[in-house]
Each structure stands twice: as C-alpha cells, then as structure tokens.
MIKE-390202 format. One record per residue: chain; residue number from 0; residue in one letter; x, y, z of N, C-alpha, C in turn. Coordinates in nm, 3 decimals. Each point is the difference from the previous one (the first is absolute). Example, Ala and Ser with C-alpha at 12.3 -4.5 7.8 and 13.67 -1.06 7.14 Angstrom:
<atoms>
["A",0,"A",[1.319,-0.569,0.780],[-0.089,0.119,0.000],[0.090,0.120,0.000]],
["A",1,"S",[-0.035,0.105,-0.072],[0.082,0.119,0.006],[-0.077,0.109,0.073]],
</atoms>
This chain:
<atoms>
["A",0,"M",[-0.841,17.282,-4.822],[-0.012,-0.080,0.118],[-0.060,-0.136,-0.038]],
["A",1,"P",[0.070,-0.105,0.036],[-0.051,-0.132,-0.034],[-0.126,-0.033,0.082]],
["A",2,"Y",[-0.084,-0.081,-0.059],[-0.122,-0.043,0.066],[0.034,-0.095,0.114]],
["A",3,"Q",[-0.046,0.028,0.118],[0.023,-0.087,0.115],[-0.131,-0.067,0.039]],
["A",4,"R",[0.008,-0.124,0.016],[-0.119,-0.076,0.038],[-0.018,0.011,0.152]],
["A",5,"R",[-0.116,0.043,0.040],[-0.030,0.011,0.143],[-0.072,-0.125,0.044]],
["A",6,"R",[0.034,-0.041,0.118],[-0.067,-0.115,0.058],[-0.140,0.040,0.045]],
["A",7,"A",[-0.098,-0.073,-0.042],[-0.138,0.031,0.037],[-0.024,-0.040,0.145]],
["A",8,"R",[-0.070,0.085,0.071],[-0.033,-0.029,0.140],[-0.148,-0.033,0.007]],
["A",9,"S",[-0.027,-0.117,0.046],[-0.141,-0.042,0.007],[-0.061,0.032,0.135]],
["A",10,"G",[0.083,0.021,0.102],[-0.054,0.027,0.133],[-0.037,-0.127,0.075]],
["A",11,"F",[0.025,-0.114,-0.062],[-0.038,-0.127,0.062],[0.089,-0.027,0.121]],
["A",12,"G",[0.127,-0.013,-0.015],[0.098,-0.012,0.107],[-0.032,-0.103,0.106]],
["A",13,"A",[0.066,0.016,0.113],[-0.014,-0.095,0.111],[-0.141,0.003,0.061]],
["A",14,"V",[-0.059,0.118,0.009],[-0.134,0.011,0.059],[-0.102,-0.072,-0.087]],
["A",15,"G",[0.010,0.018,-0.130],[-0.092,-0.067,-0.092],[0.018,-0.150,0.002]],
["A",16,"A",[0.126,-0.044,0.008],[0.027,-0.144,0.005],[-0.058,-0.062,0.127]],
["A",17,"L",[0.014,0.070,0.112],[-0.055,-0.050,0.126],[-0.153,-0.006,-0.007]],
["A",18,"G",[-0.061,0.103,-0.055],[-0.145,0.001,-0.015],[-0.048,-0.113,-0.089]],
["A",19,"C",[0.071,-0.025,-0.108],[-0.036,-0.110,-0.090],[0.014,-0.134,0.071]],
["A",20,"L",[0.109,-0.015,0.074],[0.024,-0.124,0.074],[-0.110,-0.025,0.102]],
["A",21,"L",[-0.039,0.104,0.073],[-0.108,-0.015,0.099],[-0.132,-0.031,-0.068]],
["A",22,"G",[-0.026,0.065,-0.113],[-0.124,-0.025,-0.072],[-0.008,-0.141,-0.055]],
["A",23,"L",[0.111,-0.050,-0.051],[0.001,-0.135,-0.056],[-0.005,-0.107,0.109]],
["A",24,"S",[0.050,0.030,0.118],[0.002,-0.099,0.106],[-0.133,-0.008,0.076]],
["A",25,"G",[-0.093,0.089,-0.033],[-0.131,-0.005,0.065],[-0.006,0.083,0.127]],
["A",26,"C",[0.104,0.073,0.034],[-0.002,0.083,0.120],[-0.068,0.132,-0.032]],
["A",27,"A",[-0.086,0.041,0.086],[-0.066,0.129,-0.015],[0.020,0.076,0.130]],
["A",28,"L",[0.024,0.128,-0.013],[0.023,0.078,0.121],[-0.131,0.038,0.068]],
["A",29,"H",[-0.103,0.030,-0.079],[-0.129,0.040,0.057],[-0.099,-0.115,-0.016]],
["A",30,"F",[-0.079,-0.022,0.105],[-0.091,-0.114,0.003],[-0.135,0.047,0.050]],
["A",31,"T",[-0.106,-0.024,-0.076],[-0.136,0.029,0.043],[-0.085,-0.122,-0.035]],
["A",32,"R",[-0.057,-0.061,0.100],[-0.080,-0.121,-0.022],[-0.117,-0.004,0.098]],
["A",33,"K",[-0.098,-0.083,-0.038],[-0.115,-0.026,0.085],[-0.010,-0.150,0.018]],
["A",34,"G",[-0.028,-0.044,0.123],[-0.012,-0.142,0.022],[-0.046,-0.034,0.140]],
["A",35,"L",[-0.010,-0.129,0.026],[-0.044,-0.052,0.128],[0.122,-0.032,0.086]],
["A",36,"V",[-0.003,0.041,0.126],[0.111,-0.026,0.091],[-0.017,-0.138,0.062]],
["A",37,"R",[0.103,-0.082,-0.010],[-0.001,-0.136,0.056],[0.128,-0.024,0.078]],
["A",38,"L",[-0.005,-0.093,0.094],[0.119,-0.047,0.070],[0.036,-0.137,-0.055]],
["A",39,"D",[0.128,-0.017,-0.037],[0.048,-0.127,-0.052],[0.126,-0.038,0.077]],
["A",40,"E",[-0.012,-0.096,0.090],[0.112,-0.044,0.084],[0.065,0.117,0.073]],
["A",41,"G",[-0.083,0.087,0.055],[0.050,0.113,0.078],[0.041,0.119,-0.083]],
["A",42,"R",[-0.006,-0.009,-0.131],[0.037,0.113,-0.088],[-0.127,0.065,-0.053]],
["A",43,"T",[0.002,0.132,-0.006],[-0.114,0.074,-0.053],[0.009,0.005,-0.151]],
["A",44,"M",[-0.108,-0.040,-0.066],[-0.003,-0.005,-0.145],[-0.117,0.085,-0.051]],
["A",45,"L",[0.020,0.062,-0.117],[-0.105,0.071,-0.070],[-0.035,-0.084,-0.122]],
["A",46,"V",[-0.125,-0.045,-0.008],[-0.043,-0.087,-0.110],[-0.090,0.082,-0.092]],
["A",47,"E",[0.046,0.021,-0.123],[-0.078,0.074,-0.099],[-0.119,-0.083,-0.049]],
["A",48,"P",[-0.100,0.064,-0.060],[-0.113,-0.076,-0.054],[0.041,-0.102,-0.106]],
["A",49,"T",[0.113,0.023,-0.068],[0.050,-0.093,-0.101],[0.066,-0.123,0.062]],
["A",50,"G",[0.023,0.004,0.133],[0.066,-0.110,0.069],[0.148,0.025,0.024]],
["A",51,"R",[0.056,0.103,-0.058],[0.141,0.033,0.020],[0.021,0.046,0.144]],
["A",52,"T",[0.105,-0.050,0.064],[0.025,0.034,0.140],[0.127,0.082,0.015]],
["A",53,"W",[-0.002,0.088,0.098],[0.113,0.086,0.033],[0.024,-0.010,0.150]],
["A",54,"R",[0.125,-0.010,0.040],[0.033,-0.002,0.142],[0.013,0.144,0.048]],
["A",55,"V",[-0.067,0.031,0.111],[0.006,0.134,0.058],[0.119,0.006,0.093]],
["A",56,"G",[0.092,0.093,-0.027],[0.121,0.013,0.080],[-0.030,0.051,0.140]],
["A",57,"P",[0.077,-0.044,0.098],[-0.022,0.045,0.138],[0.048,0.144,0.018]],
["A",58,"G",[-0.051,0.059,0.106],[0.042,0.136,0.035],[-0.094,0.104,-0.057]],
["A",59,"G",[-0.012,0.110,0.070],[-0.082,0.112,-0.045],[-0.145,-0.038,-0.021]],
["A",60,"E",[-0.054,0.040,-0.113],[-0.141,-0.026,-0.031],[-0.026,-0.147,-0.029]],
["A",61,"G",[0.105,-0.077,-0.029],[-0.016,-0.143,-0.021],[-0.050,-0.071,0.125]],
["A",62,"D",[0.041,0.050,0.117],[-0.048,-0.057,0.126],[-0.149,0.025,0.019]],
["A",63,"V",[-0.049,0.113,-0.051],[-0.142,0.030,0.009],[-0.079,-0.095,-0.090]],
["A",64,"I",[0.051,-0.029,-0.118],[-0.067,-0.090,-0.094],[-0.021,-0.137,0.065]],
["A",65,"T",[0.092,-0.043,0.083],[-0.013,-0.129,0.069],[-0.127,-0.004,0.085]],
["A",66,"G",[-0.042,0.113,0.054],[-0.122,0.007,0.080],[-0.128,0.004,-0.083]],
["A",67,"L",[0.014,0.001,-0.132],[-0.117,0.009,-0.088],[-0.027,-0.131,-0.073]],
["A",68,"V",[0.033,-0.112,0.064],[-0.023,-0.131,-0.061],[-0.148,-0.016,-0.033]],
["A",69,"D",[-0.029,-0.058,-0.116],[-0.135,-0.023,-0.053],[-0.069,0.127,-0.046]],
["A",70,"C",[0.074,0.108,-0.017],[-0.054,0.124,-0.054],[0.054,0.022,-0.141]],
["A",71,"E",[-0.080,0.065,-0.084],[0.049,0.040,-0.131],[0.059,0.139,0.015]],
["A",72,"V",[0.126,0.017,-0.042],[0.070,0.126,0.018],[0.060,0.047,-0.132]],
["A",73,"S",[0.025,0.129,-0.006],[0.079,0.060,-0.108],[0.129,0.046,0.064]],
["A",74,"V",[0.113,-0.035,-0.061],[0.130,0.037,0.057],[0.084,0.073,-0.104]],
["A",75,"E",[0.085,0.088,0.051],[0.100,0.068,-0.081],[0.133,-0.019,0.068]],
["A",76,"G",[0.104,-0.015,-0.079],[0.132,-0.015,0.058],[0.102,-0.032,-0.107]],
["A",77,"T",[0.106,-0.066,0.041],[0.104,-0.041,-0.093],[0.008,-0.152,-0.001]],
["A",78,"R",[0.042,-0.051,-0.114],[0.006,-0.145,-0.019],[0.142,-0.039,-0.034]],
["A",79,"I",[0.047,-0.105,0.065],[0.129,-0.061,-0.033],[-0.027,-0.148,-0.013]],
["A",80,"G",[0.001,-0.049,-0.121],[-0.033,-0.140,-0.024],[-0.145,-0.025,0.033]],
["A",81,"R",[-0.026,-0.095,0.089],[-0.137,-0.035,0.040],[-0.038,0.063,0.134]],
["A",82,"R",[0.083,0.091,0.051],[-0.026,0.065,0.129],[-0.040,0.146,-0.022]],
["A",83,"V",[-0.094,0.046,0.083],[-0.050,0.137,-0.007],[0.026,0.070,0.132]],
["A",84,"Q",[0.059,0.117,-0.006],[0.014,0.087,0.118],[-0.112,0.103,-0.011]],
["A",85,"V",[-0.095,-0.005,0.091],[-0.121,0.084,-0.007],[0.027,0.138,0.058]],
["A",86,"R",[-0.036,0.104,-0.077],[0.009,0.139,0.046],[-0.136,0.054,0.041]],
["A",87,"D",[-0.104,-0.040,-0.074],[-0.135,0.049,0.030],[-0.100,-0.110,-0.032]],
["A",88,"W",[-0.114,0.005,0.065],[-0.101,-0.105,-0.018],[-0.138,0.056,0.031]],
["A",89,"S",[-0.101,-0.071,-0.049],[-0.139,0.029,0.035],[-0.077,-0.131,-0.001]],
["A",90,"V",[-0.104,-0.008,0.081],[-0.083,-0.121,0.007],[-0.120,0.020,-0.090]],
["A",91,"D",[-0.017,-0.090,-0.098],[-0.112,0.008,-0.093],[-0.121,-0.077,0.051]],
["A",92,"S",[0.025,-0.114,0.066],[-0.110,-0.075,0.061],[0.055,-0.085,0.114]],
["A",93,"G",[-0.083,-0.016,0.103],[0.038,-0.076,0.118],[-0.034,-0.147,-0.017]],
["A",94,"P",[0.021,-0.079,0.105],[-0.027,-0.144,-0.006],[-0.146,-0.034,-0.032]],
["A",95,"N",[-0.093,0.091,0.037],[-0.142,-0.028,-0.027],[-0.047,0.057,-0.133]],
["A",96,"G",[0.089,0.062,-0.076],[-0.035,0.053,-0.131],[-0.031,0.147,-0.004]],
["A",97,"G",[-0.032,0.060,0.114],[-0.028,0.143,0.005],[0.127,0.081,0.018]],
["A",98,"R",[-0.010,0.131,-0.021],[0.116,0.086,0.018],[0.008,0.042,0.147]],
["A",99,"P",[0.104,-0.043,0.070],[0.013,0.036,0.142],[0.058,0.140,0.018]],
["A",100,"F",[-0.008,0.047,0.123],[0.063,0.125,0.039],[0.132,-0.036,0.067]],
["A",101,"V",[0.111,0.061,-0.043],[0.132,-0.031,0.056],[0.066,0.130,0.042]],
["A",102,"G",[0.050,0.003,0.124],[0.069,0.120,0.046],[0.043,-0.013,0.146]],
["A",103,"R",[0.060,0.106,0.050],[0.045,0.005,0.140],[-0.118,0.033,0.090]],
["A",104,"L",[-0.008,-0.073,0.109],[-0.108,0.018,0.097],[0.047,0.097,0.109]],
["A",105,"S",[-0.085,0.095,0.034],[0.036,0.094,0.108],[-0.126,0.044,0.073]],
["A",106,"L",[0.021,0.046,0.122],[-0.109,0.051,0.083],[0.006,0.152,-0.005]],
["A",107,"Y",[-0.111,0.061,-0.039],[-0.009,0.145,-0.006],[-0.122,0.041,0.081]],
["A",108,"G",[0.025,0.053,0.118],[-0.111,0.030,0.090],[-0.062,-0.131,0.046]],
["A",109,"S",[-0.128,-0.019,-0.029],[-0.067,-0.125,0.035],[-0.023,-0.088,-0.123]],
["A",110,"N",[0.054,0.041,-0.115],[-0.021,-0.073,-0.125],[0.124,-0.078,-0.042]],
["A",111,"W",[-0.023,-0.122,-0.046],[0.107,-0.078,-0.061],[0.004,0.036,-0.148]],
["A",112,"I",[0.116,0.044,-0.045],[0.017,0.051,-0.135],[0.094,-0.093,-0.079]],
["A",113,"L",[-0.037,-0.025,-0.124],[0.085,-0.075,-0.092],[0.033,0.094,-0.115]],
["A",114,"D",[0.128,0.030,-0.020],[0.043,0.083,-0.113],[0.008,-0.090,-0.122]],
["A",115,"D",[-0.108,-0.006,-0.078],[-0.012,-0.093,-0.112],[0.097,0.036,-0.113]],
["A",116,"R",[0.080,-0.099,-0.041],[0.099,0.021,-0.107],[-0.065,0.023,-0.136]],
["A",117,"S",[-0.109,-0.068,-0.029],[-0.057,0.009,-0.134],[-0.073,0.132,-0.024]],
["A",118,"T",[-0.067,0.054,0.101],[-0.073,0.125,-0.018],[0.080,0.121,0.048]],
["A",119,"G",[0.098,-0.024,0.087],[0.076,0.111,0.056],[-0.076,0.079,0.105]],
["A",120,"R",[-0.110,-0.055,0.046],[-0.085,0.069,0.098],[-0.008,-0.080,0.129]],
["A",121,"P",[-0.019,0.070,0.110],[-0.019,-0.072,0.127],[-0.142,-0.056,0.008]],
["A",122,"L",[-0.011,-0.120,0.053],[-0.130,-0.063,0.021],[-0.021,-0.023,0.148]],
["A",123,"I",[-0.121,0.023,0.049],[-0.035,-0.029,0.139],[-0.047,-0.144,0.004]],
["A",124,"L",[0.059,-0.079,0.090],[-0.036,-0.141,0.011],[-0.093,-0.022,0.118]],
["A",125,"D",[-0.108,-0.073,-0.025],[-0.092,-0.044,0.104],[0.047,-0.140,0.040]],
["A",126,"L",[0.061,-0.011,0.118],[0.062,-0.125,0.043],[-0.092,-0.092,0.079]],
["A",127,"R",[-0.129,0.032,0.009],[-0.090,-0.087,0.078],[0.011,-0.144,-0.047]],
["A",128,"G",[0.033,-0.088,0.093],[0.019,-0.141,-0.031],[0.143,-0.035,-0.038]],
["A",129,"H",[0.084,0.103,-0.019],[0.140,-0.023,-0.037],[0.092,0.089,0.083]],
["A",130,"E",[-0.025,0.005,0.130],[0.077,0.086,0.089],[0.148,-0.036,0.004]],
["A",131,"A",[0.035,-0.125,-0.031],[0.140,-0.043,0.002],[0.084,0.075,-0.104]],
["A",132,"L",[-0.064,0.055,-0.101],[0.072,0.079,-0.101],[0.067,0.121,0.063]],
["A",133,"A",[-0.059,0.054,0.106],[0.054,0.119,0.068],[0.139,-0.024,0.057]],
["A",134,"E",[0.037,-0.125,0.025],[0.133,-0.032,0.053],[0.110,0.022,-0.104]],
["A",135,"H",[-0.035,0.025,-0.125],[0.097,0.011,-0.108],[0.016,0.143,-0.050]],
["A",136,"S",[-0.017,0.095,0.090],[0.017,0.141,-0.035],[0.141,0.024,-0.054]],
["A",137,"G",[0.010,0.075,-0.109],[0.128,0.032,-0.060],[0.047,-0.102,-0.103]],
["A",138,"Q",[-0.070,-0.111,-0.009],[0.039,-0.105,-0.095],[-0.080,0.011,-0.130]],
["A",139,"L",[0.053,-0.060,-0.105],[-0.067,-0.004,-0.128],[-0.099,-0.117,0.003]],
["A",140,"V",[-0.128,0.030,-0.020],[-0.104,-0.103,0.007],[-0.085,0.002,-0.127]],
["A",141,"M",[-0.062,-0.116,-0.027],[-0.094,-0.012,-0.111],[-0.137,-0.028,0.061]],
["A",142,"V",[-0.100,0.078,-0.041],[-0.134,-0.010,0.057],[-0.101,-0.024,-0.112]],
["A",143,"D",[-0.084,-0.100,0.019],[-0.118,-0.019,-0.085],[-0.118,0.050,0.080]],
["A",144,"G",[-0.084,0.079,-0.064],[-0.114,0.052,0.073],[-0.104,0.061,-0.091]],
["A",145,"V",[-0.101,0.054,0.065],[-0.112,0.062,-0.069],[0.000,0.149,0.033]],
["A",146,"V",[-0.013,0.082,-0.103],[-0.010,0.145,0.022],[-0.138,0.029,0.058]],
["A",147,"V",[-0.002,0.061,0.119],[-0.127,0.027,0.068],[-0.031,0.148,0.013]],
["A",148,"G",[0.088,0.084,-0.046],[-0.022,0.144,0.009],[0.114,0.072,-0.068]],
["A",149,"A",[0.001,0.132,0.015],[0.105,0.080,-0.062],[0.137,-0.042,0.053]],
["A",150,"Q",[0.078,-0.064,-0.085],[0.134,-0.048,0.033],[0.003,-0.086,0.126]],
["A",151,"T",[-0.106,-0.073,0.026],[-0.008,-0.089,0.115],[-0.021,-0.143,-0.049]],
["A",152,"V",[0.081,-0.091,0.052],[-0.004,-0.139,-0.044],[-0.024,-0.089,0.122]],
["A",153,"H",[-0.100,-0.088,-0.009],[-0.024,-0.100,0.102],[0.088,-0.121,-0.035]],
["A",154,"V",[0.090,-0.037,0.090],[0.097,-0.107,-0.025],[-0.069,-0.136,0.006]],
["A",155,"L",[0.022,-0.081,-0.106],[-0.051,-0.137,-0.003],[0.112,-0.101,0.028]],
["A",156,"Q",[0.117,0.025,-0.056],[0.118,-0.082,0.028],[0.124,0.084,-0.024]],
["A",157,"W",[0.109,-0.042,0.058],[0.124,0.077,-0.010],[0.119,-0.092,0.020]],
["A",158,"R",[0.118,0.052,-0.039],[0.126,-0.068,0.031],[0.113,0.102,-0.002]],
["A",159,"V",[0.102,-0.028,0.078],[0.120,0.085,0.004],[0.085,-0.036,-0.121]],
["A",160,"V",[0.041,0.101,-0.075],[0.082,-0.021,-0.119],[0.148,0.014,0.035]],
["A",161,"A",[0.034,0.104,0.074],[0.140,0.024,0.039],[0.004,0.093,0.120]],
["A",162,"N",[0.113,-0.001,0.071],[0.019,0.089,0.115],[0.027,0.141,-0.041]],
</atoms>
C-alpha cells in the first residue's frame, strides 16, 4: 500500500478565524469595568480611573446606569467598539464618597423597606424629614444615610434611580 499523505487538521477553521479577527480588532464579548458615571451631551458615559471613556448603551440596565450620575460603579456586560451594553452593575461609592444603599422601595406594614442590592438584605428606612421619598414606592432608589439600629437606616439624602 502506497503511503498517502493526510491533510493535517488544526481545528482553526472559520470559528478560529472569526475569533482571531475579533481579537485583533479590539472587540471583546465580555466587559467588566469600574468607573465614574457622567453625562456628556445627553449620553451616559463610564469614565475609568485611567481616563478611558465608554458609552453606555440604552435599554435594560443601561437605563439604570443613567440614574447613577456622579457615582462610581462596577459594570458587567458586552462591549462593541466603544459602547457597553450593561447586564449587571453595583454602586461602589455615591456622589458624597460613601457607599449608598440602592434598591426597590416598598411599604411592608408600617415600615418602609429598601431591598438593598449590595447586601441582598432588606433595610428599614427612617424617613423622618424625607417623607417625599414615600411617593416613590416600587421604584429603584439610592439612599445615603446613617445606620441607627439593626438593619435600620436614617435617611440623609436620596434620589430616584429608575422606575
């Protein structure tokens, strides 16, 4: 039987070529960054500590990021060019430098409850002096305050992040 030369298969193929092309063009499918949220001519931007800026895409969690202007956030999502589609986020520091409580506001019995995203626990809010916050039940709000007891926070300032 004569020796037949077999063609070597590298497994690179079309999928490998596409992956190489995406890698060389600077496109990444997964994106994790930390930065300051800013508005630039009506567009939401994420500014990294290095000064590099990313445009936050509209829709989904990107709309929530728009409500976190002047906050330092960590975001996860996908990147296409200079635009980021946000899938998940967390607030690392608020406009005053402290870590705020962010979550949905609800009334449970006689207590105003905030389901805090960072701790995963419900917090009881003391709204004395900030009764207008009660009008935003069911909405995503950011609260700066002082812990005054077991899972109880006295509200010092607040803002609505998203509906």
